[in-house]
C-alpha positions as CSV (number, residue, x, y, z in Angstrom):
1,M,9.5,-73.0,-93.3
2,V,6.8,-71.1,-95.0
3,E,5.4,-67.7,-95.5
4,Y,1.7,-66.8,-95.4
5,N,0.9,-67.6,-98.8
6,S,-2.1,-67.6,-100.9
7,M,-2.7,-71.1,-101.8
8,F,-0.8,-71.6,-98.7
9,P,2.7,-72.8,-99.4
10,L,4.4,-74.7,-96.7
11,D,5.7,-71.8,-94.6
12,L,2.3,-71.8,-92.9
13,M,2.1,-75.4,-92.0
14,A,4.3,-75.4,-89.0
15,E,2.5,-72.4,-87.6
16,M,-1.1,-73.7,-87.2
17,N,-2.5,-73.8,-83.7
18,F,-3.7,-77.4,-83.7
19,Y,-2.1,-80.6,-82.5
20,P,-2.5,-83.7,-84.7
21,E,-2.6,-86.8,-82.7
22,K,-2.0,-89.2,-85.5
23,I,-2.4,-89.2,-89.3
24,D,-1.7,-92.0,-91.6
25,T,0.3,-91.7,-94.8
26,V,-2.5,-90.6,-97.1
27,G,-3.8,-88.0,-94.7
28,H,-6.7,-89.8,-92.9
29,I,-7.6,-88.1,-89.6
30,M,-7.1,-90.7,-86.9
31,K,-7.9,-88.6,-83.8
32,A,-9.3,-85.2,-83.3
33,Y,-7.3,-82.0,-83.0
34,K,-7.2,-79.9,-79.8
35,F,-7.7,-76.2,-80.1
36,T,-6.6,-73.6,-77.6
37,E,-9.6,-72.0,-75.8
38,S,-10.3,-68.6,-74.4
39,T,-12.6,-68.2,-71.4
40,S,-12.5,-64.5,-70.3
41,S,-16.0,-63.1,-69.7
42,N,-15.0,-59.9,-71.5
43,D,-14.1,-61.6,-74.7
44,P,-16.4,-61.2,-77.7
45,Y,-16.5,-64.9,-78.4
46,P,-16.4,-68.0,-76.1
47,N,-13.3,-69.6,-77.7
48,K,-10.6,-67.9,-79.7
49,C,-9.5,-69.4,-83.0
50,Y,-5.8,-69.1,-83.5
51,L,-5.4,-70.7,-86.9
52,P,-3.3,-68.4,-89.1
53,F,-5.6,-68.9,-92.2
54,I,-8.9,-70.3,-93.3
55,L,-9.5,-72.5,-96.3
56,Y,-13.0,-72.3,-97.5
57,P,-15.2,-74.2,-97.9
58,P,-13.7,-76.4,-95.2
59,A,-14.7,-79.9,-96.1
60,M,-12.9,-82.0,-98.7
61,Y,-13.7,-85.5,-99.8
62,A,-12.0,-88.4,-101.5
63,N,-11.9,-87.9,-105.3
64,K,-13.5,-91.1,-106.6
65,L,-13.3,-90.0,-110.2
66,G,-9.5,-89.9,-110.4
67,H,-8.1,-88.2,-113.4
68,D,-11.6,-87.8,-114.9
69,F,-12.5,-85.2,-112.3
70,A,-10.3,-82.7,-114.0
71,E,-11.8,-83.0,-117.4
72,K,-15.4,-83.4,-116.3
73,H,-15.6,-80.7,-113.6
74,L,-12.9,-78.1,-113.9
75,D,-14.1,-76.5,-117.2
76,L,-10.6,-76.6,-118.6
77,D,-11.8,-75.4,-122.0
78,I,-12.9,-72.1,-120.6
79,P,-10.1,-69.4,-120.0
80,A,-9.5,-68.5,-116.4
81,D,-8.5,-64.9,-117.1
82,D,-6.0,-64.0,-114.3
83,Y,-4.6,-66.9,-112.2
84,V,-1.6,-67.9,-110.0
85,L,0.6,-71.0,-110.1
86,Y,2.0,-73.0,-107.2
87,V,4.7,-75.5,-107.9
88,S,5.2,-78.1,-105.1
89,I,8.7,-79.4,-104.2
90,P,7.7,-81.9,-101.5
91,F,11.2,-82.7,-100.2
92,C,13.2,-81.7,-97.2
93,R,16.7,-82.5,-95.8
94,V,15.5,-83.2,-92.3
95,Q,12.1,-83.2,-90.4
96,C,12.0,-80.4,-87.9
97,K,11.3,-81.6,-84.4
98,S,7.7,-80.3,-84.2
99,C,6.7,-80.9,-87.8
100,P,3.7,-83.2,-88.0
101,Y,3.5,-83.3,-91.8
102,F,4.3,-85.8,-94.4
103,I,7.5,-84.9,-96.1
104,K,9.9,-86.8,-98.3
105,I,13.5,-86.7,-97.0
106,L,15.9,-86.3,-99.8
107,D,19.2,-88.0,-99.2
108,P,22.1,-85.6,-100.3
109,T,23.6,-88.5,-102.2
110,D,20.2,-89.2,-103.9
111,R,21.3,-92.8,-104.7
112,K,17.8,-93.6,-106.0
113,N,17.7,-90.6,-108.3
114,Q,14.5,-89.2,-106.7
115,E,15.2,-85.7,-107.7
116,D,15.5,-86.2,-111.4
117,T,12.6,-88.6,-111.5
118,Y,10.3,-86.2,-109.7
119,V,11.4,-83.2,-111.8
120,D,10.8,-85.2,-115.0
121,A,7.3,-86.0,-113.8
122,L,6.6,-82.5,-112.7
123,I,7.6,-81.1,-116.0
124,K,5.4,-83.6,-117.8
125,D,2.5,-82.5,-115.6
126,M,3.1,-78.8,-116.1
127,E,3.3,-79.2,-119.9
128,R,0.0,-81.2,-119.8
129,W,-1.8,-78.6,-117.7
130,A,-0.5,-75.8,-119.9
131,T,-2.3,-77.3,-123.0
132,Y,-5.8,-76.5,-121.6
133,P,-7.4,-73.3,-122.8
134,R,-8.2,-72.4,-119.2
135,W,-4.5,-71.8,-118.6
136,K,-3.0,-71.2,-122.0
137,N,-5.6,-68.5,-122.8
138,G,-5.5,-66.9,-119.4
139,K,-2.9,-64.7,-117.8
140,L,-0.5,-66.1,-115.2
141,R,0.0,-63.3,-112.7
142,S,2.2,-64.8,-110.0
143,I,4.2,-68.0,-109.4
144,Y,5.3,-69.6,-106.1
145,I,7.8,-72.5,-106.0
146,G,7.7,-74.0,-102.5
147,G,7.5,-77.2,-100.6
148,G,8.8,-78.9,-98.6
149,T,11.9,-76.9,-99.6
150,G,11.8,-75.2,-102.9
151,T,15.5,-74.6,-103.1
152,I,16.5,-78.2,-102.4
153,F,17.0,-79.3,-106.0
154,R,20.1,-78.7,-108.1
155,T,20.3,-75.4,-109.9
156,S,19.9,-77.1,-113.2
157,N,16.6,-78.7,-112.1
158,I,15.3,-75.4,-110.7
159,K,16.1,-73.8,-114.1
160,R,14.4,-76.6,-116.0
161,I,11.2,-76.0,-114.0
162,I,11.3,-72.3,-114.5
163,D,12.1,-72.6,-118.2
164,V,9.0,-74.7,-118.7
165,I,6.8,-72.2,-116.9
166,F,7.9,-69.4,-119.1
167,D,7.8,-71.5,-122.2
168,K,4.4,-73.1,-121.8
169,F,2.3,-70.6,-119.7
170,P,1.1,-67.1,-120.6
171,V,3.2,-65.2,-117.9
172,A,2.1,-61.6,-117.5
173,S,4.7,-58.9,-118.2
174,D,4.5,-57.7,-114.5
175,Y,4.6,-61.2,-113.0
176,S,6.2,-62.1,-109.7
177,L,8.0,-65.4,-109.0
178,T,8.9,-66.4,-105.5
179,L,11.4,-69.2,-104.7
180,E,11.0,-70.4,-101.1
181,G,13.7,-72.4,-99.4
182,N,16.7,-72.9,-97.1
183,A,19.9,-70.9,-97.2
184,R,22.0,-74.0,-96.9
185,D,20.9,-75.0,-100.4
186,Y,22.6,-72.0,-101.9
187,D,26.0,-72.5,-103.4
188,E,27.7,-69.9,-105.7
189,E,26.1,-71.3,-108.8
190,K,22.6,-71.1,-107.3
191,L,23.2,-67.5,-106.1
192,D,24.3,-66.5,-109.6
193,Y,21.3,-68.2,-111.2
194,V,18.7,-66.7,-108.8
195,A,20.1,-63.2,-109.1
196,N,20.0,-63.4,-113.0
197,S,17.0,-65.5,-113.6
198,E,13.2,-64.9,-113.9
199,I,13.0,-65.2,-110.1
200,T,11.8,-61.9,-108.7
201,R,11.6,-62.8,-105.0
202,V,13.3,-65.1,-102.5
203,S,11.7,-66.4,-99.3
204,L,14.0,-67.8,-96.6
205,G,12.7,-69.6,-93.5
206,V,15.4,-68.2,-91.2
207,Q,13.3,-68.6,-88.0
208,S,16.1,-67.2,-85.9
209,F,19.8,-66.1,-86.1
210,N,20.5,-67.8,-82.8
211,A,22.2,-71.1,-83.3
212,D,21.1,-72.5,-79.9
213,L,17.5,-71.9,-80.7
214,L,17.7,-73.5,-84.1
215,K,19.3,-76.6,-82.6
216,I,16.5,-76.8,-80.0
217,I,13.8,-76.8,-82.7
218,G,15.8,-79.0,-85.1
219,S,15.7,-76.5,-87.9
220,P,17.9,-77.2,-90.9
221,H,18.6,-73.5,-91.2
222,A,21.9,-72.0,-90.0
223,A,22.4,-68.4,-88.9
224,E,25.7,-67.9,-90.7
225,E,24.3,-69.5,-93.9
226,S,21.2,-67.2,-93.9
227,T,23.5,-64.1,-93.6
228,R,25.8,-65.4,-96.3
229,V,23.0,-65.9,-98.8
230,I,21.3,-62.6,-98.1
231,L,24.5,-60.7,-98.5
232,G,25.4,-62.9,-101.6
233,L,22.1,-62.0,-103.3
234,Q,22.4,-58.3,-102.4
235,K,26.0,-58.2,-103.8
236,R,24.5,-59.5,-107.0
237,G,21.9,-56.8,-107.1
238,F,19.0,-58.9,-105.8
239,Y,17.2,-57.2,-102.9
240,N,13.6,-58.6,-102.9
241,I,14.2,-61.0,-100.0
242,Q,11.5,-62.2,-97.6
243,M,12.3,-63.8,-94.2
244,D,10.3,-65.9,-91.8
245,F,10.9,-65.5,-88.1
246,M,9.4,-67.6,-85.2
247,Y,8.9,-66.2,-81.7
248,N,8.1,-67.9,-78.4
249,L,10.5,-70.7,-79.3
250,P,11.4,-73.1,-76.4
251,G,14.0,-71.1,-74.3
252,H,13.3,-67.9,-76.2
253,S,14.2,-64.7,-74.4
254,M,13.4,-61.1,-75.2
255,D,17.1,-60.3,-75.6
256,V,17.4,-63.0,-78.3
257,W,14.3,-61.8,-80.1
258,K,15.4,-58.2,-80.1
259,S,18.8,-59.4,-81.5
260,D,17.1,-61.2,-84.3
261,L,15.0,-58.2,-85.2
262,E,18.1,-56.0,-85.1
263,K,19.9,-58.4,-87.4
264,L,16.9,-58.1,-89.9
265,K,17.3,-54.4,-89.8
266,E,21.1,-54.6,-90.3
267,L,20.7,-56.9,-93.3
268,N,18.3,-54.4,-95.0
269,I,15.5,-56.9,-95.5
270,K,12.5,-55.6,-97.4
271,H,9.8,-58.1,-96.2
272,F,9.4,-60.3,-93.1
273,T,6.8,-62.5,-91.6
274,I,6.5,-63.6,-87.9
275,Y,4.9,-66.8,-86.6
276,L,4.2,-68.2,-83.2
277,Y,6.1,-71.5,-82.6
278,R,3.8,-74.5,-82.1
279,I,4.5,-77.9,-80.6
280,H,2.4,-80.5,-82.2
281,S,1.2,-83.6,-80.3
282,G,2.9,-86.8,-81.0
283,T,6.1,-85.2,-82.4
284,M,9.6,-85.5,-81.1
285,Q,9.4,-82.0,-79.7
286,E,6.4,-82.8,-77.5
287,K,8.3,-85.7,-76.0
288,N,11.4,-83.5,-75.4
289,V,9.2,-81.0,-73.5
290,Q,7.5,-83.8,-71.5
291,N,10.9,-85.3,-70.6
292,G,12.3,-81.9,-69.6
293,K,14.9,-81.9,-72.4
294,V,13.4,-78.8,-73.9
295,P,11.8,-75.9,-71.9
296,A,8.0,-75.4,-72.3
297,M,6.9,-72.3,-74.2
298,Q,5.2,-69.3,-72.7
299,D,1.4,-69.1,-73.0
300,R,0.6,-67.2,-76.2
301,E,-1.4,-64.6,-74.1
302,S,1.5,-64.1,-71.7
303,P,3.1,-60.7,-71.2
304,M,6.4,-61.8,-72.7
305,V,4.8,-63.2,-75.9
306,K,2.7,-60.0,-76.3
307,A,5.8,-58.0,-75.7
308,M,7.6,-59.9,-78.5
309,Y,4.8,-59.1,-80.9
310,R,5.0,-55.4,-79.9
311,E,8.8,-55.5,-80.6
312,A,8.2,-56.7,-84.1
313,L,5.6,-53.9,-84.6
314,E,8.0,-51.3,-83.3
315,L,10.8,-52.5,-85.5
316,A,8.5,-52.5,-88.6
317,N,7.4,-49.0,-87.7
318,S,11.0,-47.8,-87.3
319,L,11.8,-49.1,-90.8
320,G,8.7,-47.5,-92.4
321,F,7.3,-51.0,-93.1
322,N,3.5,-51.5,-93.4
323,M,1.8,-54.6,-91.8
324,Y,-0.3,-55.0,-95.0
325,M,-1.6,-58.4,-93.9
326,F,-1.7,-60.1,-90.5
327,D,1.9,-60.6,-89.4
328,H,3.3,-59.6,-92.8
329,F,5.5,-56.6,-92.9
330,A,7.0,-54.9,-96.0
331,A,8.7,-51.8,-97.3
332,E,6.5,-50.1,-99.9
333,G,6.5,-52.0,-103.2
334,N,7.7,-55.2,-101.6
335,E,4.4,-56.7,-100.6
336,S,3.6,-60.3,-101.8
337,S,2.0,-60.2,-105.2
338,Y,1.1,-63.8,-104.9
339,N,-1.0,-63.0,-101.8
340,Y,-2.5,-60.0,-103.5
341,W,-3.9,-62.1,-106.4
342,T,-5.0,-64.9,-104.3
343,F,-6.7,-63.0,-101.5
344,K,-7.5,-59.5,-102.8
345,E,-8.5,-60.6,-106.3
346,A,-9.5,-64.2,-105.4
347,V,-8.4,-65.6,-108.8
348,D,-8.0,-69.2,-109.7
349,A,-5.0,-71.0,-108.4
350,L,-3.4,-73.9,-110.3
351,G,-1.2,-76.1,-108.0
352,I,1.1,-78.7,-109.7
353,G,3.1,-81.4,-107.9
354,A,2.7,-83.8,-105.0
355,G,1.2,-81.9,-102.1
356,A,-0.1,-79.1,-104.2
357,Y,-3.6,-77.7,-104.0
358,S,-5.8,-75.6,-106.4
359,F,-8.8,-73.4,-106.6
360,I,-10.4,-74.0,-110.1
361,N,-13.9,-73.4,-111.4
362,S,-15.3,-73.0,-107.9
363,Y,-13.7,-76.2,-106.6
364,R,-10.9,-76.7,-104.1
365,T,-8.7,-79.6,-104.9
366,G,-5.7,-81.1,-103.2
367,T,-3.0,-83.7,-104.0
368,A,-1.5,-85.9,-101.3
369,K,2.3,-85.8,-100.7
370,D,2.6,-89.3,-102.2
371,V,5.7,-88.7,-104.4
372,E,5.7,-92.2,-105.9
373,G,2.0,-92.2,-106.5
374,Y,2.2,-88.8,-108.2
375,I,5.0,-89.9,-110.5
376,K,3.1,-93.0,-111.4
377,E,0.0,-91.1,-112.3
378,V,1.8,-88.5,-114.3
379,N,3.7,-91.1,-116.3
380,E,0.4,-92.8,-117.2
381,G,-0.8,-89.5,-118.6
382,K,-3.1,-88.6,-115.7
383,H,-3.6,-85.7,-113.3
384,L,-3.5,-86.8,-109.6
385,I,-6.2,-85.2,-107.6
386,T,-6.7,-86.8,-104.2
387,A,-9.3,-84.6,-102.4
388,V,-12.0,-82.2,-103.7
389,S,-14.5,-79.9,-102.2
390,A,-18.1,-79.7,-103.3
391,K,-18.6,-77.1,-106.0
392,M,-19.3,-73.7,-104.5
393,D,-22.5,-72.0,-105.2
394,S,-22.9,-68.2,-105.5
395,R,-23.3,-67.7,-101.7
396,V,-20.2,-69.8,-100.8
397,R,-18.1,-68.0,-103.4
398,K,-19.2,-64.7,-101.8
399,E,-18.3,-66.0,-98.4
400,R,-14.9,-67.1,-99.5
401,Y,-14.3,-63.8,-101.1
402,V,-15.1,-61.9,-97.9
403,I,-13.0,-64.2,-95.8
404,F,-10.0,-63.8,-98.1
405,A,-10.5,-60.0,-98.5
406,F,-10.4,-59.6,-94.7
407,Q,-6.8,-60.8,-94.7
408,Y,-6.2,-57.2,-95.7
409,Y,-8.5,-56.0,-92.9
410,T,-11.1,-54.5,-95.3
411,V,-14.0,-55.5,-97.6
412,D,-14.4,-52.9,-100.3
413,F,-18.0,-52.5,-101.5
414,D,-17.1,-51.6,-105.1
415,A,-14.7,-54.4,-105.5
416,Y,-17.3,-56.8,-104.1
417,Y,-19.9,-55.5,-106.6
418,R,-17.4,-56.0,-109.5
419,Q,-17.0,-59.6,-108.5
420,F,-20.6,-60.6,-108.0
421,S,-22.9,-57.8,-109.4
422,S,-24.6,-57.6,-106.0
423,H,-24.2,-55.3,-103.0
424,F,-22.3,-56.5,-100.0
425,L,-24.7,-55.1,-97.4
426,D,-27.6,-56.7,-99.2
427,D,-25.9,-60.1,-99.0
428,F,-24.4,-59.8,-95.5
429,G,-26.2,-57.0,-93.7
430,D,-27.2,-59.2,-90.7
431,I,-23.6,-60.3,-90.1
432,V,-22.4,-56.7,-90.4
433,R,-24.8,-55.5,-87.8
434,K,-23.7,-58.2,-85.4
435,L,-20.0,-57.3,-85.9
436,E,-20.8,-53.6,-85.5
437,N,-22.6,-54.3,-82.2
438,K,-19.6,-56.3,-80.9
439,E,-17.3,-53.4,-82.0
440,L,-15.3,-55.7,-84.3
441,I,-15.8,-53.6,-87.4
442,I,-16.4,-50.0,-88.5
443,K,-18.7,-49.4,-91.4
444,Y,-17.8,-46.6,-93.8
445,P,-19.7,-45.5,-96.9
446,D,-17.4,-47.5,-99.2
447,R,-16.2,-50.4,-97.0
448,I,-16.1,-52.2,-93.7
449,E,-12.9,-52.4,-91.8
450,L,-11.7,-54.4,-88.8
451,T,-11.3,-52.5,-85.5
452,Q,-8.3,-53.3,-83.3
453,L,-10.6,-55.6,-81.3
454,G,-11.6,-57.2,-84.6
455,K,-8.0,-57.7,-85.6
456,D,-7.3,-59.3,-82.3
457,W,-10.2,-61.8,-82.9
458,H,-10.0,-61.8,-86.7
459,M,-10.2,-65.6,-87.2
460,N,-13.5,-65.7,-85.2
461,V,-14.7,-62.7,-87.3
462,F,-14.0,-64.8,-90.5
463,L,-16.0,-67.7,-89.1
464,E,-19.1,-65.5,-88.9
465,F,-19.2,-65.8,-92.7
466,F,-19.4,-69.6,-92.8
467,T,-22.5,-71.1,-94.3
468,P,-24.5,-72.7,-91.5
469,K,-24.6,-76.1,-93.3
470,F,-20.8,-76.3,-93.0
471,W,-20.8,-76.6,-89.2
472,E,-20.9,-80.0,-87.4
473,N,-19.7,-81.8,-90.5
474,L,-18.5,-85.1,-88.8
475,Q,-18.6,-87.0,-92.1
476,A,-15.6,-85.0,-93.4
477,L,-13.5,-86.2,-90.4
478,D,-13.4,-89.7,-91.9
479,E,-12.3,-88.6,-95.3
480,P,-8.8,-88.9,-96.6
481,N,-7.7,-85.3,-96.6
482,W,-5.1,-83.1,-98.2
483,A,-2.8,-82.4,-95.2
484,M,-3.2,-78.6,-95.0
485,N,-7.0,-79.0,-94.9
486,I,-7.1,-81.2,-91.8
487,P,-7.3,-78.4,-89.3
488,M,-10.2,-76.8,-91.2
489,V,-12.1,-80.1,-91.1
490,E,-11.7,-80.4,-87.4
491,L,-12.6,-76.7,-86.8
492,S,-15.9,-77.0,-88.7
493,S,-16.8,-80.3,-87.1
494,K,-17.6,-78.4,-83.9
495,R,-20.9,-76.6,-83.3
496,R,-21.1,-73.1,-84.5
497,E,-21.8,-71.9,-81.0
498,Y,-18.4,-73.3,-79.8
499,W,-16.6,-70.5,-81.7
500,L,-19.2,-67.8,-82.1
501,G,-21.6,-68.2,-79.2
502,N,-25.3,-67.6,-79.4
503,D,-26.5,-64.8,-81.6
């Protein structure tokens, strides 16, 4: 379900263009991923990278220090200034047919009291993190509650989580707080709470308003429920609603896609995100396609798929929406603040909960979706950090900044200088010249900006900024990995020339 989110909440997971063969329960890669290739002689690169985001640096390794890593390496006594917070709710009602990820299915009866047990641990963990000067003396700019399914818990537990955030963390006066989730979780009590709480934005993984398509993909969403919740929130004066849509679903037609887009317009939605549907290897959906139970999807470069994309662009244009990030469309003033602070400003990100991830003190860290293990560690007074990157040096931090800034199509020279006290063209002039020669960017006096060709090949453009030492890293393939990082590890295990060709 997930929207393109900064420290990458779950709406992105199902949209990655890679196909996991097999992963064990702690995230070890058991077999390699297969990436879609491009072979046209007119293309600027030999193979096209279709991943919807890049995590950088790519490799992460097992954290052998356990809890001590946080206190020894994250400089928790030094204020972080601005930062964002991601709260992970790693539960779903069902597993979608093409979902390859580890999720915890939450029985509606909850006979084992999993919900309260997890929320109790999550609150303990949040309260503990909030005591460190890095967070209590900084400024919390944006909050995202996702999953899994952020709305899956009872209203009382969602309120408990949000109350702790505002009680324990230094939330900025102009903060944003997004609650991601499923319309089926909203009863009247939850609608009332959301519309009158500290929540400023709701994200719904609608995918489609067509019941037949939702059944084909095994989505827990329901068209009538999505409409009910959107209208219910708007009736209560809450309009900042974001919707995810998928296109090129099995059996998808242009008529159905146009109908979904028209429904979005009819409902007066202020922000929407579109994703290509993926069928992951080893999942139920792959078997359904192989057995002829589900029609195969169109090739992503096919005329119909490209026409679907154009329809979304035309609808956004008719509404006066801006595509301010790749495949993210918003009415003015409704852009994602969480994305802004993560990508544009590249601030620290504190992730809390099973399956969460962070960017702290130039380290990337991730926590496995091991709910029981997470609860156990928290109740023992520890922070569970499963996987960590190497600490980024100055060059890698600069590369990460550029890759993230390009999510907004542009690298601003003054903003870069404010971050690093060095000039962008001094640091990356050789790459800029190569991209200019390929007609992938335009250089202006104050910035570089992707051309249309550069936007079409933007993931490959981002890969140009990888440090050479990160390529062909086969060692990282054998590491237990935070689930969302697995495609990055596979991508960078290849030779640089595979993606970028010979300079």
